[in-house]
Every structure is written in structure tokens, then in C-alpha cells.
N, CA and C atoms as an extended XYZ file, in Angstrom:
570
Properties=species:S:1:pos:R:3:atomname:S:1:resname:S:1:resid:I:1 pbc="F F F"
N         4.508     -176.097       62.055 N   MET     1
C         5.163     -174.853       61.512 CA  MET     1
C         4.161     -173.921       62.008 C   MET     1
N         4.852     -172.663       62.584 N   ASP     2
C         4.111     -171.612       63.118 CA  ASP     2
C         3.821     -170.621       61.780 C   ASP     2
N         2.325     -170.790       61.602 N   ALA     3
C         1.815     -169.641       60.640 CA  ALA     3
C         2.339     -168.314       60.381 C   ALA     3
N         2.617     -167.708       61.761 N   ALA     4
C         2.918     -166.359       62.083 CA  ALA     4
C         4.149     -166.080       61.365 C   ALA     4
N         5.129     -167.189       61.355 N   ALA     5
C         6.658     -166.975       60.673 CA  ALA     5
C         6.415     -166.856       59.360 C   ALA     5
N         5.371     -167.308       58.671 N   TRP     6
C         5.236     -167.297       57.087 CA  TRP     6
C         4.774     -165.726       56.760 C   TRP     6
N         4.033     -165.085       57.619 N   ASN     7
C         3.446     -163.967       57.375 CA  ASN     7
C         4.143     -162.574       58.186 C   ASN     7
N         5.156     -163.044       58.610 N   ASP     8
C         6.092     -162.048       59.393 CA  ASP     8
C         6.336     -160.773       58.713 C   ASP     8
N         6.114     -159.595       59.381 N   PRO     9
C         6.559     -158.349       58.937 CA  PRO     9
C         7.856     -158.304       58.100 C   PRO     9
N         8.907     -159.364       58.447 N   LEU    10
C        10.212     -159.033       57.882 CA  LEU    10
C        10.170     -159.340       56.369 C   LEU    10
N         8.955     -159.918       55.897 N   SER    11
C         9.036     -160.189       54.618 CA  SER    11
C         8.659     -158.805       53.819 C   SER    11
N         8.039     -157.954       54.395 N   LEU    12
C         7.847     -156.707       53.816 CA  LEU    12
C         9.325     -155.873       54.015 C   LEU    12
N        10.060     -155.999       55.065 N   VAL    13
C        11.196     -155.550       54.701 CA  VAL    13
C        12.170     -156.052       53.800 C   VAL    13
N        11.998     -157.328       53.555 N   LEU    14
C        12.973     -157.953       52.276 CA  LEU    14
C        12.391     -157.502       51.144 C   LEU    14
N        11.253     -157.584       51.010 N   LEU    15
C        10.685     -157.172       49.704 CA  LEU    15
C        11.066     -155.425       49.167 C   LEU    15
N        11.062     -154.758       50.313 N   GLU    16
C        11.281     -153.331       50.183 CA  GLU    16
C        12.912     -153.255       49.643 C   GLU    16
N        13.590     -154.007       50.396 N   TYR    17
C        15.059     -153.621       50.093 CA  TYR    17
C        15.337     -154.256       48.625 C   TYR    17
N        14.920     -155.526       48.704 N   GLU    18
C        15.269     -156.228       47.367 CA  GLU    18
C        14.526     -155.628       46.143 C   GLU    18
N        13.082     -155.282       46.303 N   PHE    19
C        12.752     -154.502       44.990 CA  PHE    19
C        13.544     -153.365       44.625 C   PHE    19
N        14.173     -152.483       45.609 N   LYS    20
C        14.681     -151.203       45.345 CA  LYS    20
C        16.039     -151.618       44.461 C   LYS    20
N        17.000     -152.546       45.342 N   ALA    21
C        18.098     -152.905       44.620 CA  ALA    21
C        17.920     -153.606       43.255 C   ALA    21
N        16.979     -154.392       43.125 N   ASP    22
C        16.908     -155.391       41.940 CA  ASP    22
C        16.403     -154.330       40.688 C   ASP    22
N        15.246     -153.370       41.157 N   LEU    23
C        14.837     -152.653       40.002 CA  LEU    23
C        15.882     -151.469       39.818 C   LEU    23
N        16.740     -151.088       40.580 N   ASN    24
C        17.579     -150.005       40.248 CA  ASN    24
C        18.566     -150.940       39.491 C   ASN    24
N        19.172     -151.934       39.691 N   ALA    25
C        20.125     -152.682       38.748 CA  ALA    25
C        19.424     -152.821       37.327 C   ALA    25
N        18.184     -153.517       37.219 N   TYR    26
C        17.537     -153.791       35.986 CA  TYR    26
C        17.508     -152.209       35.321 C   TYR    26
N        16.999     -151.388       35.798 N   LEU    27
C        16.903     -150.078       35.125 CA  LEU    27
C        18.206     -149.439       34.646 C   LEU    27
N        19.260     -149.611       35.543 N   ALA    28
C        20.519     -149.311       35.075 CA  ALA    28
C        21.075     -149.625       33.875 C   ALA    28
N        20.893     -151.264       33.801 N   GLY    29
C        21.324     -151.983       32.676 CA  GLY    29
C        20.643     -151.664       31.452 C   GLY    29
N        19.498     -150.786       31.281 N   LEU    30
C        18.741     -150.562       30.054 CA  LEU    30
C        19.645     -149.711       29.173 C   LEU    30
N        20.814     -149.056       29.581 N   GLY    31
C        21.423     -148.101       28.790 CA  GLY    31
C        20.921     -146.806       29.044 C   GLY    31
N        21.874     -146.073       28.198 N   PRO    32
C        21.873     -144.475       28.428 CA  PRO    32
C        20.406     -143.727       27.530 C   PRO    32
N        19.613     -144.604       26.974 N   ASP    33
C        18.495     -144.035       26.264 CA  ASP    33
C        17.277     -144.448       27.095 C   ASP    33
N        17.204     -145.172       28.108 N   ALA    34
C        16.201     -145.530       28.924 CA  ALA    34
C        15.649     -144.207       29.603 C   ALA    34
N        14.280     -144.153       29.584 N   PRO    35
C        13.601     -143.001       30.096 CA  PRO    35
C        13.669     -142.656       31.451 C   PRO    35
N        13.680     -144.030       32.065 N   VAL    36
C        14.071     -143.523       33.657 CA  VAL    36
C        15.204     -144.695       34.077 C   VAL    36
N        16.138     -144.510       34.847 N   LYS    37
C        17.136     -145.260       35.296 CA  LYS    37
C        17.307     -145.830       36.889 C   LYS    37
N        16.115     -145.453       37.467 N   SER    38
C        16.111     -145.582       38.862 CA  SER    38
C        14.792     -145.791       39.559 C   SER    38
N        14.557     -146.549       40.737 N   LEU    39
C        13.241     -146.344       41.408 CA  LEU    39
C        12.778     -144.869       41.676 C   LEU    39
N        13.916     -143.990       42.014 N   ALA    40
C        13.612     -142.692       42.402 CA  ALA    40
C        13.057     -141.838       41.086 C   ALA    40
N        13.441     -142.123       40.106 N   GLU    41
C        12.952     -141.381       38.594 CA  GLU    41
C        11.752     -142.345       38.456 C   GLU    41
N        11.413     -143.604       38.823 N   VAL    42
C        10.082     -143.944       38.292 CA  VAL    42
C         9.112     -143.199       39.291 C   VAL    42
N         9.346     -143.236       40.711 N   ILE    43
C         8.432     -142.419       41.489 CA  ILE    43
C         8.278     -141.073       41.107 C   ILE    43
N         9.107     -140.367       40.497 N   ASP    44
C         9.031     -138.940       40.119 CA  ASP    44
C         8.232     -138.850       38.783 C   ASP    44
N         8.333     -139.891       37.820 N   PHE    45
C         7.701     -139.939       36.877 CA  PHE    45
C         6.362     -140.155       37.196 C   PHE    45
N         5.701     -141.117       37.928 N   ASN    46
C         4.486     -141.152       38.522 CA  ASN    46
C         3.824     -140.073       38.784 C   ASN    46
N         4.688     -139.405       39.843 N   GLU    47
C         3.896     -138.183       40.445 CA  GLU    47
C         3.700     -137.182       39.401 C   GLU    47
N         4.496     -136.966       38.294 N   ARG    48
C         4.325     -136.059       37.410 CA  ARG    48
C         3.069     -136.460       36.559 C   ARG    48
N         2.814     -137.851       36.380 N   ASN    49
C         1.886     -138.154       35.305 CA  ASN    49
C         0.724     -138.960       36.396 C   ASN    49
N         0.411     -138.526       37.655 N   ALA    50
C        -0.323     -139.076       38.299 CA  ALA    50
C        -1.674     -139.509       38.012 C   ALA    50
N        -2.246     -138.574       37.048 N   ASP    51
C        -3.642     -138.594       36.521 CA  ASP    51
C        -3.692     -140.067       35.600 C   ASP    51
N        -2.815     -140.173       34.883 N   ARG    52
C        -2.411     -141.164       34.131 CA  ARG    52
C        -1.988     -142.478       34.596 C   ARG    52
N        -1.116     -142.190       35.391 N   GLU    53
C        -0.202     -143.504       35.928 CA  GLU    53
C        -0.727     -144.120       37.174 C   GLU    53
N        -1.716     -143.351       37.993 N   MET    54
C        -2.177     -143.808       39.200 CA  MET    54
C        -3.858     -143.402       39.480 C   MET    54
N        -4.374     -143.810       38.541 N   PRO    55
C        -6.180     -143.363       38.585 CA  PRO    55
C        -6.540     -144.064       39.666 C   PRO    55
N        -6.110     -145.281       40.041 N   HIS    56
C        -6.703     -146.216       40.998 CA  HIS    56
C        -5.888     -146.278       42.366 C   HIS    56
N        -4.852     -146.560       42.325 N   PHE    57
C        -3.732     -146.667       43.253 CA  PHE    57
C        -2.433     -145.764       43.472 C   PHE    57
N        -1.977     -145.686       44.471 N   GLY    58
C        -0.896     -144.894       44.842 CA  GLY    58
C         0.466     -145.652       44.497 C   GLY    58
N         1.577     -145.396       45.105 N   GLN    59
C         2.787     -146.027       45.145 CA  GLN    59
C         3.512     -145.819       46.199 C   GLN    59
N         2.602     -146.091       47.193 N   GLU    60
C         3.264     -146.365       48.686 CA  GLU    60
C         4.339     -147.433       48.890 C   GLU    60
N         4.019     -148.552       48.231 N   ARG    61
C         5.011     -149.508       48.215 CA  ARG    61
C         6.335     -148.878       47.570 C   ARG    61
N         6.494     -148.457       46.286 N   LEU    62
C         7.354     -147.929       45.793 CA  LEU    62
C         8.117     -146.747       46.658 C   LEU    62
N         7.582     -145.757       47.320 N   ILE    63
C         8.046     -144.982       47.949 CA  ILE    63
C         8.792     -145.406       49.489 C   ILE    63
N         7.932     -146.625       49.994 N   ALA    64
C         8.757     -147.416       51.085 CA  ALA    64
C         9.735     -148.002       50.716 C   ALA    64
N         9.917     -148.419       49.437 N   SER    65
C        11.294     -149.161       49.032 CA  SER    65
C        12.231     -148.100       48.880 C   SER    65
N        11.887     -147.108       48.132 N   GLN    66
C        13.128     -146.075       48.136 CA  GLN    66
C        13.483     -145.599       49.455 C   GLN    66
N        12.906     -145.592       50.463 N   ALA    67
C        13.647     -145.260       51.578 CA  ALA    67
C        14.523     -146.305       52.303 C   ALA    67
N        14.481     -147.393       51.809 N   ARG    68
C        15.355     -148.433       52.323 CA  ARG    68
C        16.939     -148.236       51.665 C   ARG    68
N        17.638     -148.740       52.465 N   GLY    69
C        19.162     -148.472       52.118 CA  GLY    69
C        19.661     -149.780       51.143 C   GLY    69
N        21.211     -149.802       51.363 N   PRO    70
C        21.665     -150.919       50.552 CA  PRO    70
C        21.372     -152.422       51.139 C   PRO    70
N        21.739     -153.351       50.138 N   LEU    71
C        21.388     -154.670       51.001 CA  LEU    71
C        22.550     -155.029       51.845 C   LEU    71
N        23.551     -154.166       52.431 N   THR    72
C        24.396     -154.571       53.327 CA  THR    72
C        24.040     -153.800       54.787 C   THR    72
N        22.865     -153.196       54.750 N   ASP    73
C        22.324     -152.857       55.975 CA  ASP    73
C        22.264     -153.681       56.992 C   ASP    73
N        22.560     -153.523       58.397 N   PRO    74
C        22.595     -154.584       59.244 CA  PRO    74
C        20.725     -154.883       59.276 C   PRO    74
N        19.875     -153.938       59.102 N   GLU    75
C        18.424     -154.246       59.315 CA  GLU    75
C        18.231     -155.219       58.269 C   GLU    75
N        18.684     -155.311       57.070 N   TYR    76
C        18.258     -156.135       55.857 CA  TYR    76
C        19.055     -157.415       56.241 C   TYR    76
N        20.325     -157.578       56.545 N   LEU    77
C        21.017     -158.825       56.817 CA  LEU    77
C        20.223     -159.591       58.231 C   LEU    77
N        20.023     -158.603       59.189 N   ASN    78
C        19.046     -159.403       60.278 CA  ASN    78
C        17.946     -159.942       59.768 C   ASN    78
N        17.101     -159.299       58.767 N   ALA    79
C        15.642     -159.820       58.401 CA  ALA    79
C        16.037     -161.145       57.587 C   ALA    79
N        16.983     -161.040       56.967 N   VAL    80
C        17.257     -162.299       55.983 CA  VAL    80
C        17.606     -163.413       56.937 C   VAL    80
N        18.560     -163.138       57.713 N   ALA    81
C        18.897     -164.299       58.726 CA  ALA    81
C        17.413     -165.047       59.604 C   ALA    81
N        16.917     -163.864       60.158 N   THR    82
C        15.593     -164.333       60.724 CA  THR    82
C        14.594     -165.130       60.072 C   THR    82
N        14.411     -164.720       59.003 N   ILE    83
C        13.141     -164.802       58.116 CA  ILE    83
C        13.610     -166.370       57.491 C   ILE    83
N        14.911     -166.597       57.197 N   GLN    84
C        15.215     -167.862       56.518 CA  GLN    84
C        15.283     -168.902       57.628 C   GLN    84
N        15.839     -168.543       58.623 N   ARG    85
C        15.945     -169.476       59.787 CA  ARG    85
C        14.330     -170.087       60.371 C   ARG    85
N        13.223     -169.034       60.250 N   ALA    86
C        11.920     -169.444       60.587 CA  ALA    86
C        11.553     -170.151       59.484 C   ALA    86
N        11.814     -170.195       58.225 N   ASN    87
C        11.310     -170.895       57.162 CA  ASN    87
C        12.161     -172.095       56.764 C   ASN    87
N        13.163     -172.189       56.994 N   ARG    88
C        13.918     -173.426       56.910 CA  ARG    88
C        14.044     -174.391       57.958 C   ARG    88
N        15.145     -173.950       58.905 N   GLU    89
C        15.274     -174.865       60.139 CA  GLU    89
C        14.129     -175.120       60.993 C   GLU    89
N        13.533     -173.849       61.441 N   ASP    90
C        12.517     -174.039       62.246 CA  ASP    90
C        10.980     -174.047       61.648 C   ASP    90
N        11.081     -174.368       60.160 N   GLY    91
C         9.840     -174.203       59.349 CA  GLY    91
C         9.614     -175.596       58.641 C   GLY    91
N         9.937     -175.584       57.438 N   ILE    92
C        10.045     -176.753       56.447 CA  ILE    92
C        10.767     -177.926       56.878 C   ILE    92
N        12.094     -177.571       56.946 N   ASP    93
C        12.893     -178.762       57.527 CA  ASP    93
C        12.285     -179.346       58.648 C   ASP    93
N        12.222     -178.647       59.793 N   ARG    94
C        11.405     -179.439       60.959 CA  ARG    94
C        10.205     -180.196       60.869 C   ARG    94
N         9.099     -179.584       60.052 N   LEU    95
C         8.068     -180.213       59.754 CA  LEU    95
C         8.359     -181.452       59.020 C   LEU    95
N         9.074     -181.455       57.996 N   ALA    96
C         9.539     -182.617       57.186 CA  ALA    96
C         9.924     -183.712       57.945 C   ALA    96
N        10.881     -183.291       59.019 N   GLN    97
C        11.749     -184.261       59.686 CA  GLN    97
C        10.920     -184.945       60.704 C   GLN    97
N        10.105     -184.024       61.420 N   GLU    98
C         9.443     -184.426       62.744 CA  GLU    98
C         8.219     -185.622       62.153 C   GLU    98
N         7.652     -185.588       60.845 N   HIS    99
C         6.743     -186.333       60.595 CA  HIS    99
C         7.044     -187.065       59.233 C   HIS    99
N         8.321     -187.227       58.866 N   SER   100
C         8.714     -188.106       57.890 CA  SER   100
C         8.211     -187.688       56.511 C   SER   100
N         7.873     -186.415       56.087 N   LEU   101
C         7.307     -186.250       54.917 CA  LEU   101
C         8.309     -186.134       53.848 C   LEU   101
N         7.706     -186.821       52.535 N   ASP   102
C         8.508     -186.775       51.329 CA  ASP   102
C         8.124     -185.324       50.662 C   ASP   102
N         6.891     -184.664       51.089 N   ALA   103
C         6.643     -183.420       50.495 CA  ALA   103
C         5.617     -182.870       51.483 C   ALA   103
N         5.212     -181.437       51.143 N   ILE   104
C         4.183     -180.785       51.934 CA  ILE   104
C         3.473     -180.454       50.703 C   ILE   104
N         1.703     -180.580       51.142 N   ILE   105
C         1.060     -180.250       49.975 CA  ILE   105
C        -0.077     -179.377       50.414 C   ILE   105
N        -0.396     -178.367       49.701 N   ALA   106
C        -1.401     -177.329       50.226 CA  ALA   106
C        -1.945     -176.542       48.868 C   ALA   106
N        -3.033     -176.260       48.867 N   PRO   107
C        -3.470     -175.077       47.939 CA  PRO   107
C        -2.626     -174.405       47.652 C   PRO   107
N        -2.354     -173.669       46.455 N   THR   108
C        -1.239     -172.729       46.232 CA  THR   108
C        -1.470     -171.218       46.713 C   THR   108
N        -2.607     -170.962       46.598 N   ARG   109
C        -3.365     -169.915       47.397 CA  ARG   109
C        -4.734     -169.578       47.491 C   ARG   109
N        -5.302     -168.696       47.707 N   ASP   110
C        -6.751     -168.469       47.807 CA  ASP   110
C        -7.156     -168.491       46.132 C   ASP   110
N        -8.459     -168.624       45.945 N   LEU   111
C        -8.656     -168.656       44.441 CA  LEU   111
C        -8.739     -167.050       43.805 C   LEU   111
N        -8.558     -167.167       42.587 N   PRO   112
C        -8.153     -165.633       41.991 CA  PRO   112
C        -9.423     -164.816       42.429 C   PRO   112
N        -9.282     -163.407       42.263 N   TRP   113
C       -10.351     -162.520       42.710 CA  TRP   113
C       -10.252     -161.435       41.473 C   TRP   113
N       -11.654     -160.856       41.256 N   PRO   114
C       -11.718     -160.082       40.201 CA  PRO   114
C       -11.051     -158.508       40.846 C   PRO   114
N       -10.650     -157.768       40.175 N   THR   115
C        -9.872     -156.703       40.320 CA  THR   115
C       -10.926     -155.589       41.042 C   THR   115
N       -10.606     -155.191       42.164 N   ASP   116
C       -11.308     -154.180       42.707 CA  ASP   116
C       -10.704     -152.902       43.017 C   ASP   116
N       -11.134     -151.758       42.246 N   HIS   117
C       -10.620     -150.620       42.052 CA  HIS   117
C       -10.527     -149.829       43.672 C   HIS   117
N       -11.596     -150.156       44.365 N   ILE   118
C       -11.822     -149.372       45.445 CA  ILE   118
C       -11.026     -150.081       46.731 C   ILE   118
N       -11.201     -151.160       46.805 N   LYS   119
C       -10.506     -151.908       47.998 CA  LYS   119
C        -8.971     -152.361       47.695 C   LYS   119
N        -8.673     -152.660       46.146 N   GLY   120
C        -7.455     -153.390       45.991 CA  GLY   120
C        -7.519     -154.744       46.011 C   GLY   120
N        -6.154     -155.394       45.930 N   ASP   121
C        -6.259     -156.899       46.027 CA  ASP   121
C        -6.941     -157.540       47.283 C   ASP   121
N        -7.254     -158.597       46.980 N   ARG   122
C        -8.014     -159.334       48.259 CA  ARG   122
C        -6.965     -160.555       48.398 C   ARG   122
N        -6.572     -160.278       49.500 N   LEU   123
C        -5.298     -161.743       49.852 CA  LEU   123
C        -6.095     -162.333       51.076 C   LEU   123
N        -7.370     -162.779       50.858 N   ASP   124
C        -7.954     -163.787       51.959 CA  ASP   124
C        -6.848     -164.799       52.616 C   ASP   124
N        -6.574     -165.838       51.674 N   GLY   125
C        -6.151     -166.983       52.184 CA  GLY   125
C        -4.520     -166.939       52.228 C   GLY   125
N        -4.056     -166.023       51.674 N   GLY   126
C        -2.345     -166.024       51.561 CA  GLY   126
C        -2.030     -167.212       50.528 C   GLY   126
N        -0.774     -167.643       50.710 N   SER   127
C         0.053     -168.268       49.718 CA  SER   127
C         0.796     -169.340       50.463 C   SER   127
N         0.454     -170.518       50.066 N   SER   128
C         1.491     -171.590       50.603 CA  SER   128
C         2.689     -171.660       49.945 C   SER   128
N         2.797     -171.056       48.922 N   ALA   129
C         4.015     -170.750       48.132 CA  ALA   129
C         5.148     -170.060       48.939 C   ALA   129
N         4.633     -168.999       49.977 N   ALA   130
C         5.504     -168.086       50.653 CA  ALA   130
C         6.636     -168.796       51.356 C   ALA   130
N         6.479     -169.913       51.972 N   PRO   131
C         7.504     -170.368       53.053 CA  PRO   131
C         8.606     -170.890       52.028 C   PRO   131
N         8.308     -171.638       51.068 N   ALA   132
C         9.306     -172.172       50.204 CA  ALA   132
C        10.078     -171.125       49.485 C   ALA   132
N         9.455     -170.182       48.932 N   ALA   133
C        10.093     -169.065       48.334 CA  ALA   133
C        10.954     -168.343       49.329 C   ALA   133
N        10.510     -168.037       50.376 N   ILE   134
C        11.403     -167.077       51.555 CA  ILE   134
C        12.475     -168.089       51.852 C   ILE   134
N        12.372     -169.465       51.801 N   ALA   135
C        13.486     -170.302       52.417 CA  ALA   135
C        14.442     -170.547       51.268 C   ALA   135
N        13.989     -170.343       49.969 N   GLY   136
C        14.771     -170.548       48.689 CA  GLY   136
C        14.672     -172.166       48.601 C   GLY   136
N        13.638     -172.808       48.775 N   TYR   137
C        13.629     -174.266       48.609 CA  TYR   137
C        12.470     -174.563       47.482 C   TYR   137
N        12.522     -175.627       46.890 N   PRO   138
C        11.714     -176.008       45.746 CA  PRO   138
C        10.184     -175.988       46.194 C   PRO   138
N         9.590     -175.575       45.142 N   ASP   139
C         7.997     -175.535       45.199 CA  ASP   139
C         7.329     -175.910       43.616 C   ASP   139
N         6.431     -176.861       43.492 N   ILE   140
C         6.025     -177.225       42.384 CA  ILE   140
C         4.454     -176.831       42.406 C   ILE   140
N         4.109     -176.133       41.403 N   THR   141
C         2.502     -175.834       41.421 CA  THR   141
C         1.960     -176.500       40.128 C   THR   141
N         0.820     -177.151       40.288 N   VAL   142
C         0.248     -177.902       39.170 CA  VAL   142
C        -1.361     -177.599       39.213 C   VAL   142
N        -2.108     -177.657       38.305 N   PRO   143
C        -3.516     -177.509       38.211 CA  PRO   143
C        -4.306     -178.547       39.162 C   PRO   143
N        -5.131     -177.906       39.966 N   MET   144
C        -5.753     -178.802       41.119 CA  MET   144
C        -7.230     -178.775       40.388 C   MET   144
N        -7.807     -177.751       39.521 N   GLY   145
C        -9.044     -177.713       38.977 CA  GLY   145
C        -9.718     -176.237       38.837 C   GLY   145
N       -10.824     -176.294       38.682 N   PHE   146
C       -11.431     -174.774       38.492 CA  PHE   146
C       -12.698     -174.500       39.427 C   PHE   146
N       -12.966     -173.306       39.732 N   VAL   147
C       -13.937     -172.965       40.575 CA  VAL   147
C       -14.505     -171.846       40.016 C   VAL   147
N       -15.822     -171.975       39.337 N   LYS   148
C       -16.580     -171.103       38.832 CA  LYS   148
C       -15.738     -170.601       37.595 C   LYS   148
N       -14.904     -171.596       36.957 N   GLY   149
C       -13.968     -171.224       35.658 CA  GLY   149
C       -12.817     -170.509       36.095 C   GLY   149
N       -12.526     -170.482       37.419 N   LEU   150
C       -11.221     -169.871       37.875 CA  LEU   150
C       -10.262     -170.923       38.208 C   LEU   150
N        -8.969     -171.008       37.706 N   PRO   151
C        -8.082     -171.726       38.101 CA  PRO   151
C        -7.829     -172.203       39.399 C   PRO   151
N        -7.448     -173.203       40.077 N   ALA   152
C        -7.075     -173.165       41.324 CA  ALA   152
C        -5.772     -174.286       41.186 C   ALA   152
N        -4.619     -174.050       41.858 N   GLY   153
C        -3.599     -174.918       41.943 CA  GLY   153
C        -3.325     -175.255       43.249 C   GLY   153
N        -2.344     -176.494       43.292 N   VAL   154
C        -1.924     -177.112       44.492 CA  VAL   154
C        -0.353     -177.182       44.521 C   VAL   154
N         0.249     -176.871       45.436 N   SER   155
C         1.667     -176.549       45.658 CA  SER   155
C         2.245     -177.791       46.402 C   SER   155
N         3.387     -178.362       45.732 N   PHE   156
C         4.320     -179.326       46.524 CA  PHE   156
C         5.362     -178.955       46.966 C   PHE   156
N         6.019     -178.978       47.981 N   PHE   157
C         7.352     -178.068       48.265 CA  PHE   157
C         7.803     -179.006       49.733 C   PHE   157
N         9.193     -178.902       49.822 N   GLY   158
C         9.972     -179.523       50.643 CA  GLY   158
C        11.237     -178.929       50.784 C   GLY   158
N        11.975     -179.654       51.689 N   PRO   159
C        13.395     -179.219       51.881 CA  PRO   159
C        14.326     -179.173       50.741 C   PRO   159
N        15.547     -178.392       51.123 N   ALA   160
C        16.428     -178.305       49.918 CA  ALA   160
C        16.884     -179.459       49.438 C   ALA   160
N        16.869     -179.397       48.099 N   TRP   161
C        17.294     -180.727       47.161 CA  TRP   161
C        16.382     -181.743       47.038 C   TRP   161
N        15.187     -181.390       47.530 N   THR   162
C        14.288     -182.769       47.202 CA  THR   162
C        13.511     -182.273       45.878 C   THR   162
N        13.994     -181.560       44.823 N   GLU   163
C        13.325     -181.444       43.481 CA  GLU   163
C        12.849     -182.980       42.970 C   GLU   163
N        13.740     -183.988       42.785 N   PRO   164
C        13.376     -185.107       42.232 CA  PRO   164
C        12.032     -185.775       42.857 C   PRO   164
N        12.199     -185.753       43.969 N   THR   165
C        11.015     -186.205       44.679 CA  THR   165
C         9.737     -185.434       44.499 C   THR   165
N        10.122     -183.985       44.633 N   LEU   166
C         8.805     -183.240       44.284 CA  LEU   166
C         8.033     -183.539       42.877 C   LEU   166
N         9.184     -183.690       41.765 N   LEU   167
C         8.621     -183.492       40.483 CA  LEU   167
C         7.900     -184.991       40.374 C   LEU   167
N         8.351     -186.122       40.980 N   ARG   168
C         7.876     -187.365       40.740 CA  ARG   168
C         6.258     -187.417       41.474 C   ARG   168
N         6.343     -186.588       42.408 N   ILE   169
C         4.914     -186.527       43.309 CA  ILE   169
C         4.108     -185.832       42.456 C   ILE   169
N         4.426     -184.361       41.969 N   ALA   170
C         3.640     -183.550       41.294 CA  ALA   170
C         3.360     -184.183       39.969 C   ALA   170
N         4.206     -184.898       39.231 N   TYR   171
C         3.754     -185.439       37.944 CA  TYR   171
C         2.767     -186.653       38.279 C   TYR   171
N         3.003     -187.386       39.149 N   ALA   172
C         1.707     -188.509       39.487 CA  ALA   172
C         0.345     -187.840       39.757 C   ALA   172
N         0.481     -186.718       40.626 N   TYR   173
C        -0.668     -186.061       40.878 CA  TYR   173
C        -1.375     -185.588       39.618 C   TYR   173
N        -0.480     -185.072       38.945 N   GLU   174
C        -1.114     -184.551       37.721 CA  GLU   174
C        -1.572     -185.691       36.557 C   GLU   174
N        -1.126     -186.478       36.672 N   GLN   175
C        -1.269     -187.639       35.651 CA  GLN   175
C        -2.674     -188.310       36.365 C   GLN   175
N        -2.965     -188.356       37.681 N   ALA   176
C        -4.002     -188.936       38.096 CA  ALA   176
C        -5.231     -188.059       38.255 C   ALA   176
N        -5.096     -186.823       38.372 N   THR   177
C        -6.130     -186.096       38.208 CA  THR   177
C        -6.616     -185.346       37.009 C   THR   177
N        -5.750     -185.210       36.047 N   GLN   178
C        -5.944     -184.757       34.523 CA  GLN   178
C        -6.468     -183.318       34.689 C   GLN   178
N        -6.240     -182.437       35.286 N   GLN   179
C        -6.931     -181.249       35.755 CA  GLN   179
C        -6.296     -180.167       34.809 C   GLN   179
N        -5.366     -180.510       33.986 N   ARG   180
C        -4.801     -179.540       33.248 CA  ARG   180
C        -5.641     -179.214       31.907 C   ARG   180
N        -6.214     -178.045       31.878 N   ARG   181
C        -6.797     -177.696       30.563 CA  ARG   181
C        -6.574     -176.110       30.328 C   ARG   181
N        -7.070     -175.846       29.092 N   ALA   182
C        -6.726     -174.446       28.915 CA  ALA   182
C        -7.999     -173.674       29.587 C   ALA   182
N        -7.515     -172.479       30.128 N   PRO   183
C        -8.558     -171.593       30.825 CA  PRO   183
C        -9.529     -170.950       29.814 C   PRO   183
N       -10.641     -170.448       30.165 N   THR   184
C       -11.292     -169.686       29.288 CA  THR   184
C       -11.641     -168.228       30.001 C   THR   184
N       -11.942     -167.435       29.233 N   LEU   185
C       -11.894     -165.846       29.433 CA  LEU   185
C       -13.346     -165.646       29.686 C   LEU   185
N       -13.738     -165.516       30.996 N   ALA   186
C       -15.207     -165.067       31.075 CA  ALA   186
C       -15.446     -163.550       30.979 C   ALA   186
N       -16.636     -163.284       30.557 N   THR   187
C       -16.654     -161.747       30.383 CA  THR   187
C       -17.262     -161.232       31.552 C   THR   187
N       -17.882     -161.896       32.554 N   THR   188
C       -18.253     -161.500       33.779 CA  THR   188
C       -18.109     -162.749       34.704 C   THR   188
N       -18.010     -162.418       35.858 N   LEU   189
C       -17.972     -163.364       37.045 CA  LEU   189
C       -19.647     -163.468       37.694 C   LEU   189
N       -20.529     -162.828       37.333 N   GLY   190
C       -21.854     -162.624       37.811 CA  GLY   190
C       -22.474     -163.939       37.513 C   GLY   190
């Protein structure tokens, strides 16, 4: 499976279109007494209260999302078709079929990181959950262990309708490794 397909810029196109549509629907459903009723109003509120609402980060993603049109735009529909094909037929389905796999297993993502108010989020390793999420396919994450007190997960994913198999595999892994335990809250990572 081509890793580039998982990190395709089309993911960002989908995120922006869907974020706007879904947030607007949610806010509109809060009723007439809601302080904001749309993404545009959230952006405006943040701008008016920038010192309190955005002391560390801006709202570039919100502004980019607001600039997108409705979910009927040809750009959005093409992005959906392209990215789903890359992650379904040309991705997970092909990999599972060519190698006779019951499941694809990978670390869920890179290890958690401390918040960095200067550089922002650190996304070094990406997420193995992205292809399944984009494809709309099942993905199960269970604890894999801890590194310096921070949790690490392992994901089991596969083609459509493989939930029963994935549940059996993930449960067997979880029972064999016994890695599930309550996390602790460290005061410092030093």
C-alpha cells in the first residue's frame, strides 16, 4: 500500500469541507439561545477575544474550513471518490487480498508528546488508523504497553465487514499481553 496515499493532501480537503458542514449542523441544532450558530460566528468570536481564546495558536484551519463550499461541490465529491479508492480498492483491500491477510496490524500512532506552545503538535510518525478511517473500514485499538509512562496502542484493521475477525484477533492479543492498566498522571516528563 502506498504510504503517500494515506497522507494525501486530499485528506485536508475532506477535513475542511466536513468540519464546516458538521460544525454548522451541530451549532444550528443547539437552539436559538446558543451564543454562536455557525463556524463563521466561532471565527468572529475568536477574533474579538483573541487574547483569551488564541494566546498560543491561531485559527488558520477554521478559516480554511469556512472558505470551503457545501458537500455537493465537485472538488469535495472528487476528493471523496479519489481518497476512498486509494484507501479501499487500491489500499487495504488490495493489501489484504494479495497477502491473504486476516488483519493488518501496526502501532496506532507515534508516542504521545507534551504540548509545545511554540511548535504546536508533533506528528512525527502519523497514524496507522488513518487508512481505515478514511476508507470507512473497521479499526480496533488496544493497549500495547507504556513508554516512559505514556501509553502506546496497537491497531488491528482490515477490509469492510471484517469486524468479527478483528475483534477475535484484538481480544486474543489483549489477553495474551495483559497490557491494559490505568495510566498515571506524571507531573513532568523530565
